[in-house]
N, C-alpha and C positions, 0 to 999 in steps of 0.2 A: 281241398275241400270241395265236394261235388255239389251240384245244384240242389239235390235232395236234402243235404245236410244244412245248408245255409239258412233257409227259412225257419227250420225247426230251431236252429241255434239262436237266431234272432228272437224267437218267441219264448223259448224256455230257459236258455242258459243263464240268464240273469236272475231267474227266480230264486228267492231265498228259501231253501229247503233243508230239512234235517239230513244228517248223514246216515240215519237209520242204523246206528250201532245199538239201539234198543227201540222197542215199541211198547207203549208210547214213548216218545222222546222225553228227555229229562225236564223240559219246561212244563210238563204236565204233573210233575211231582208236587206234593203239597204237604204242609205241616200237619195235616190230619193223620199222617202216618208218622209215629214218633218212636221213642225208645221202648215204650211198653209193647207196642205192636211188634217191633223187631224182636224183642225178647221172646215173645210168644211164638213167632215164626221160627226162631232158632230152636226152641224146645221141640217143635213139631217136625224138624228135619228128619228125613229117613236116614237112619244111622249107617245103612249099608251102601248108600248111594255116594259115589265119589263127588268131591267138591273141588272148586278152584279157589285160590286165594289171590287177592290183589293188595299190595302195600304201596301207599302213596307217601313219597318223601318230597315235601313241597319247598325245596330250597335250591337255589342256584348261586353261583358266584357273580354272574352278570346277567342282565336282561337282554334276551334276543327280542327285537322289536316286533317280530311277526308272531310271537308266542301267544297261544290261546289257552295255555294250561294254568292251573292254580299253583302259583309258586311265589316265593319270597326271596329277595336278594339279601345275602348276608356275607360279610367278609370275616365274621367271627365263627368259631366252632361251637361256642356254648349254646346258642339257640338250637343247634342241631342235636347236641347231646341231650338237652332238656326235652326236645321233641321225642327222641327215641325212647326216653323213659316213659312218656305218655303212651307211645305206640305199643310198647311192651305191656303196659297196663291194660290197654284195650284187648290185646291178644289173649291175655290171661282171663279177662272178663268174659269174652265170647266163648273161650274154651270151657269155662265153668257153666255156661248157660246151655250147652248142648248135652244130650243124654250120655254120650260117650265120645271118645276121640274119633273125629270124622276122617275117613280116608281121603287123601289129597292126591290129585293127579297133576295139577299145574299150579305154579306160583308165578306171578308177574309183579315185578317191582318197577314202579313208574314214578314220574315226578313232573316238574322239577328234575333234579339230578340225583338219583338214588346213590350213585357212587361218590357223592359228596361226603358221606359218612366215613369214618375211619375203617380201615381194613378189619381191625379187631371187632369193632361194633357190628360190621356187616356179618361176620362169621357168627357172632353171638346171637344176632337176630335170626339167622337161619337155623341155628341150633335150637333156639326157643320154639320156632315153628315145628320142628321135628319132634320136640318133646311134648308139645301140646296137641299135635295132630298125628294121624297115622299115615305117613308118606308111603305111597306105592313105590315099589322098586324102580319102576319106570318113570316116576314123577319128574317133570321138567321144571326147572327154575330158570326164568328169563328175567333179564334186567336191562333197563334203558341206560345208555351211557353217552356222556359228552366226551368225545375223543380228546378235547383240549385239556381235560383235567384228569385223564386216566393215568395213574402212576403204575409203575412196575409192581409195587406192593399191593395195590388194589387188584390188579389183574390176577396176581397169584392168589389173593384171598377169594376172588370169585371162583377160581378153579377149585380151591380147597373147600369152598362151601357147596360145591356140587352144581354150580350154575352151568347150564348146558347151552343157553342161547343168550346172545347179547344184541340189542338193537341200538345202532349208532346213528346219532343225528348227523347228517351230512348237509342236506338242504341244497346247497349250490357251491360249486368250487370257483365260481366267477368272482374275482376280488372286488369288482365294482358292485355286484349284488351284495356280497358279504358286508362291505362298508355301509351300504344303504340300510341294512337290517341289524347292524351292530353285532355281527358274528364273524370274526376273522378265524378261518380254519383252513389250513393248507392241505393239499393232497398228502404231503409227507406226514403231517400230524395224524391224519386219518389212517394212513397205511401203517404207521408205527403202532397205533392202537390195535388194529386188526392183528398184526403180528404178535403183539404182547398177549392178546386174548387167546389166540390159537396155541401159542407156546405154553400157556397156562392150562390148557385143556378145555377151554370154552370153544367148542368146535363149530357151533352153528351161529352164523353171523347174519344179521339183518341190517339193511341201510334204510334210512328215511330220506327221501328227496322231496323238494317242494317246487312247484311251478306257480307262476302268477305273482312273483315277487317284483319289487321295484327294479327297473332297468334290466330285467331278465329278457332274454331273446331266445328265439328258436336255436340259434347257433350255440349260445352258452348252455342251453338245456342239453343239447346233443353232446357237447364236450363234457359236461358233468356226468351224464349217463355213461359215456364211454369210459371215463376215468373210474367211475364207481364199479362198473362191470369188470374192469381190469383187475380189481382187488378180489374178485370172485366171491362176493357175498352169496349166501344161500337164498335170501329173499330180499326184495326191495319193495317198500311202500312209497307210492308217489302221490302226494297230496296237493290239492289246490289250496293256495293261501286264502284264508278266510279273513277279510278285512272288516272288522267290526269295532272301530275305535270308540263307539258309544258304550260298548261292553268291556273292552280291554283298552284302557286309556293310554297305555304305553304305545299302542299302535298309532297314536296321533303323531309320533315322531317319524313315521314313514311318510315320504313325499307321495301323496295320492296322485299327483300328476305323472309320476314315473311308473304307476301301475299299468300293466297291460289290460286292454279291454277284453270282453268275453271271447271274441273271435281269436285274438292273439293267445289267450289262455288255452283254448282248445288246440290251437296249432302247436303250442309248447307241449301239451299233454300227449298229443299224437306223436310228436317227434321223439319224446322220451320213450314212449311205448315201442315205436318202430326200432329205436336203437337197442333197447333191451331184448326185444324179440330176436333181432339180428345177432345179438351176443349169446343166444341160446336159452333165454328165459321164457317161461310159459306165462302168459297173462292170466292173472287170477282175479276174478270179479272186475270191478271198475278201476281199481287203483293199486293192485299188488302184482308182483311178479316173483316167480320162483323157478329154481332149477327143476327140470323134469322129474328127477328122482326124489325131490323134496316131498315131505308128507303133505304139504299144502297143495301141491300139484296133484298128488294122488287122490286127495280128498275131493278136489274139484272134479276129477275124471270119474269118480264113483258116486257123485251126488251127495257127498258127506261134508261139503264145505259149510262152515257156520260163520256167523258174524256177531261180534260182541263189542264191548267198549274198547278193545284193543284192535278192532278192525276185523279183517278176515282171519279165520283161525280153524284149527282142527279140534278145538275144545268143545265137547258136547255135554259138559256138565250142566245140569239144570240149576245148580246152586253156585254162586260166586260170593265169597265173603270178602267185603272190602274193609281195609284197615287204614286209618290215617285221616287227617283233615281232608274233607271234600270227597273222600273215597265213596264210590257207588258200588253197591252189591245187589245181588238178586237171590231170592229164594223161590220155591215153587209158587208161593202166594203173591209175590210182587217185588218191587224195587225199593231200596232204601239208600239214602245218602247221608253221610256225616256232615257235621258243621264244617263250613268252609273256613271261617276265621280261626286262626290258630288258638287264640285265647279262649274262645267259646268251646272249641274241641277239647282243649286241655282241662278246662273247668268241669266239663261234663264227666270226663274219665276220673278226675280227682274226686268227684263227689260220689263215685261208685255207680254211675249211671251211664248207659250207652250214649254215644254222641250223636245218635240219629237226629237229624234236623228235619227231614222230609222224606217222602216216599210215595209209592203208588201201589194200590192193590189191584191186581189184574182181574178183569172180567172175562167171561167166555168169549165175548166179541173181540176183546183185545188179543186173546190167544189165537183166534182165527186169523185176524188181520196181521198179527205178528208173523205167523207162518207164511202167509202169502208174500209179505214184504221181504222176509228173509230169503225166500226162494228166488224172488226177482233180483234181489241184490247179489245173490251168490251165483245163480244159474242163468240170469237174464230171461227166465221164463218161469211161469208158475201155472200148475194145473189147478186153477181156481175151483173147478167143478169137483175134483177129487178131494181137495183140501176142505172145501165147504161140507161135502158129504161126511168126511171123517168127524167133523165138528157138529154134525146133525143140523146143518143150515142149508137152506135152498140157495144154490149159487146165483140164481137170478136176482136175489136180494143185493148181491155185490156187483153184478154186471149190468143188469137192466137199469137204465136211468142214471148210470154213472157218467156224469157229464165230463169229468176230467179224463176218464178213460176214452170216451167217445172222441174227444178233441185230439188226443194222442193218436188214435187210430186214423182219424181224418188227416192228420198232419204227417202220417207215414212214420211215426216214431215207433209205434207198436202195432202188432196185429192181434186180434182176439177172435179165435174160432174154436168152436166146440168146447168152450170153457177154459181153453188154454190161452194165456196172455204171454206174448213173446216180444221182447225188445229186438228190433231189427239190428243186424250186426253193425251197420254204419251209424247207429245212434246210441251205442252202448254208453257213451259219455253222458247221456241223459237218463240213465237208469233210475236216478232218484226221482225224476219227474214221473216215471212209470209207477214207482213204489208209492209216491204221494197220492196216486189215484185211489189208493185203498186206505189212506190215512184219515180216520174220522176226526182227528184233532187239529188238522193242518192250520186252520185259521183261528184257533182259539188262544194262541200264544203271542205275546208282544215281544218276546225275546228274539233278537235277530239270529237267523241261521246263515250258513254259508251259501254262496252261489251254487246253482245246480251243476255248473260246469266251469 
């Protein structure tokens, strides 16, 4: 770590900032946007524009202590069966509220552990989606998987349902780290899951890795990255662990004294990045990696990379329909989020009403800032002048007097010339700090965000 990096690291890396998978970030959502508003937005959707679908399955068999997702632990199958009945009811309801079957390009099943459902139920769920919506021939279905619970039967069902991409949670192969976060998962288990998926026709494989976990070291991060790369996934996402025990109470089971400090976290992230690049992967944005021939790498090379609630993506649909408890969606008008609590979600659908709990209606200023932030997060630079002009705004209103941007320039994190803001190559791990310079809501939320690096 050179002398230029260290002062900036000490100043910015511990800042709690949004991940900017949306703008405004979800803490700005409010109950002022409810079921009636969402129903109106659904009716107004342009029927020829493709949409994406997100399905949330909030169940796991055991709790990983680092987890930041909305999930419930269950050893029984009946709560899952009951939930699926409600989920199907919501899908039917939304399908009735749109003028005609909407064209679908992408489906993402997240959780929780989506493959906790039975093989037959998973196929039935995807059949229902195809019946209620108009799937494009090239539509991609992606699903998140816990390799520890993936059965041969479920792998076959995924292939039969047309799933083309699977994201496998790996996190770390270090047994000491695994024990510290309550997730024991061997390399052999992961490799077996990959083989089962590929044999079933699920040809695109993603891995999720995490740095900043208790007892994690640079050496263990390198070893994990090498072992992961040896299994030849198409993409890898490398996330920094966000320790927010006040918000996720199970994280209190993690020994805070064993967590690496900000400088160590950066060293781990850089070590993983160097290992994956040496293995032939292309760095995508701040925390993804892909094979050079992958669509994600091509999108970055051509300026088409996007960012949404699943991270970096090639998905350019303006509308995302979210299904399930806590699911977030987006229409051209704004964001909507379902009830988080399973009971409240189920009661809403049972009453014949959408389960929308809160949301946010976008303003013209939001759309402007969202575009700037997305380009910074995807390209590490943004032509603020050109973007502002497209929105009919004087760029000086965003640049002149921007104290956070001026501080970043002075500290050598970014440069701003001719209306173009660019993050310096050796400070890319601080890109969220650059994006935050254009966030009008940064200090309006009391909800904790993750560290900037």
